[in-house]
C-alpha positions, 0 to 999 in steps of 0.5 A: 222919123229919122230915128225910126228909119235907123231902128228899122235898118238896124233890125233888118241888119240884125235879122240878116247878119246875126239871125242867120249868121250871114245872108247868102245866095241860094240856087235851087234845082226843083222837081214837081208836085209834092216834091216842090210843095215840100221844098218850097216850105224850106225856101220860103223860110230861108227867104224870110230869114233874109237869104236871096233864093233863086229857083231855076225853073223851065218854061214847061214847069207845072207847079213852079209859077214865076208869075205869082207873087213870091219871096223867091226869085226865078231864073226861067230857062227855055226847054224843048217842051211845053207845059202841056207836054209835061202835064200830058207826060205825067198824066199818062204815067199815072194812068199807066201806074193806076190802070195798066201795071196792076194787070201785068205779071211781076216780070212784065211790070218790072220791065215796064217800070224800067222803061217808064223810068228810062223815059223819065230820065230822058225828060230830066236830061233834056231839062238839064241840058237846057241849063248846063249847055246854055252858055249865057245862062251859065255865065249869069249863074257864075256871076251871081256867086251863089253859096249853095245849091239845094236840089232833089236827088230824085232828079239829077242835075243839081249836083252837076250845076254845083260842080260847074259853079264850084259851090256845095250841094244840099239834097232834100228828098224822100228816097231814090228807088231802092235807096240806090243813090243814098247807099252808093252815092251817099254811103248810107249803110243799108243792111238788108237783114233788117232795113227793108228796101223801099217799095217792098212794103216790108217792115224791119221785123221780117220773117225768113221768107221776107228777108229772102224777098228783101235780098232779092229786091236789094240785088234787083235794084243794085244790079239790074234795075236802074232808075236812070240810064246811068251810063248815059248820065255818066257820059254826059257828066264827063262831057260837061265837066271835061274830066273822068267822073260819074253821076254817083261820084258827083252826087257823093260830093253832096254836103248834106242829105235832108230826108223828108221822114223822121222816126215817127215814120221810119223804122230804126236804122243806121245813118250818117252824120251828113244825113238828117231826117226832117219829115213833117217840116211843112206841117202847121197848126190848123187855121180856121176853115172857110165859113161855109165849110165850117158850117158843114163840119159843125153839122156833123154833130158828135159823129164828126167828119172824114177827110178824103183826098187822093192827092194833087196828081190823081184828078179823076177816077173811073165812073165805076170806082167813084160810084163804089167809093161814094156808095161806101161813104154814104153808109157812115154817120160821119160827114165827108169832105172829098177832094175830087174833080171828076164827074159827080158819082150817082151814088153820092150820099147827102153826108158827102160833099165834093170840093175841087180843093180842100184845106187839108191840113186845117181839116185834119187839125179840126177837133171833129175829124175822125179819119183820113182817107189818103192815097199815101203821099208822104206830105198827107201822111205827115199832116195826119201824124202831126194832128194824130188822125188815123188813116185808111190808105188807098195807095196806087203808085210810087212810094204810096204802098210803102208809106201805108205799109209803114203806117199799118206796121205802126198801128195807125192805118188800115189799107184798102186795095184800090184795084180790088176793093169793094164798097163793103171793104171801104166801109169796113176799113172806115168803121175799123179806124173810127170805132177801134180806139187803138188806131186813134191811140197809135196815131196820137202816139206818133203825133207825140213823138213827132212833136217831142223834138228838140228842134223843129224839122223846118228849123233843122233843115234850114240850120243845115243849109245855113251851116253849109253856107257858113262853112263852105261845105261840111266835109268833116261829116263826110264818111271815108267810105267815099274814098274806098272802092267797093271791095275795100268798103266791104273789106274783101281785100282784107278778107282775101289777105287773111284767107291767104295768110290762113291758107299759107299757114295751113299749107306750111303746117300740112307740109311740115307734118308730111315731112315729119311723117316721111322722116319718121317713116324712113327712120323706122325702116332703118331701125327694122333693118338694123 
């Protein structure tokens, strides 16, 4: 019995001290919804490898639930918001995106979007203040001696907490608006000639007019549109740290940026050694379905099934829109499993079943699945890529239109305009992706690319977090661009110097020529007089 205990102890020691180099303490600054779902996959893996993972979560958090059994620890801090306030805020913003913004002119839409993001900035700042200005909490965090902070760059503060505690930061993110923080805080090269600005729905192969559009968005995000009130954040960071600094300078100290996409999704572009693409890290082989659901799936026969989900944030649709969709679904021979919490549509066909929740990954991995109707969230798209399922995209807001544009460009999806679609358009889109074999072939090609990696995305993400912990950072991967001013980065000072040199040489040559001409003129006059 004693020998068995010793064997178990040695196994645990090996797992903790040799399997991951050395077990460490990780602090997490999370965000909500799909961002948290993706980040939690990494955190669970880190905890399984023996690390102590602590999540900073507010009393108003929507998905981060400390009361549920979990391998993670939670440090709960009070905020001047309730969970209901937070839910109401997100529900109102989604309603704005889905119902209000599409009716506005481009200028009105841009102005409204800026106001929305400024408001979001204020909400995140309240959460941040509740941590860094809570002296008791900060003291507790310092005493815990964390090795690294894992944060999402979409919500500032993780890097500020890291500065306060004196520990390195690792980001995990899909993108920030306009790639602004990746470009200017992370130093990521983004030539607008072939790197499309996010949210433009452009590809890397642009016509002249599309490059004009891309440049306009490039300038728009850089010089006018700020996803957060940067001046306010800069002032806040200076006050907390007690020294001159900026939000971007602080974010630029991040050791690694783990981007939640991969080359099966992205267009080829330059990137840096401290940027790693880990898209699809949450994807897994399909598990057996619940018995009742499996019976329904099997009843589809040779026609197979269609999986339909608009994600976790869109809980309801208008009666008109739900009836329109249901009418289209009723006309296909496939059985449909639809995740929907709204009122049952009157036009719902016998081939369609509605569920409050579906095991989406397991359904997409089922051999009878023919197509996936999706809002275009990154997590859902990657599950479809993982299992090689063609898509009908119905994007509504945020990165969804851009994500579907990527899948369309790669031949794995058809897009339907949510705001203008008819039942016939939805029906035709479904028939296209199911009956045209090229969509399935392209989806399978992306799946093969995704699976053909030397290291799995989740293992790669965990490796780099552990790497930063082992080496107390990754400064050797940090580009020198962070130490340059904007005019030095673009070599404007060098260009100016060279232009000045050329101008000086040209000036001297011209002056010399004029002097010689004058001399020759005077000599000629003297000769004529003689």
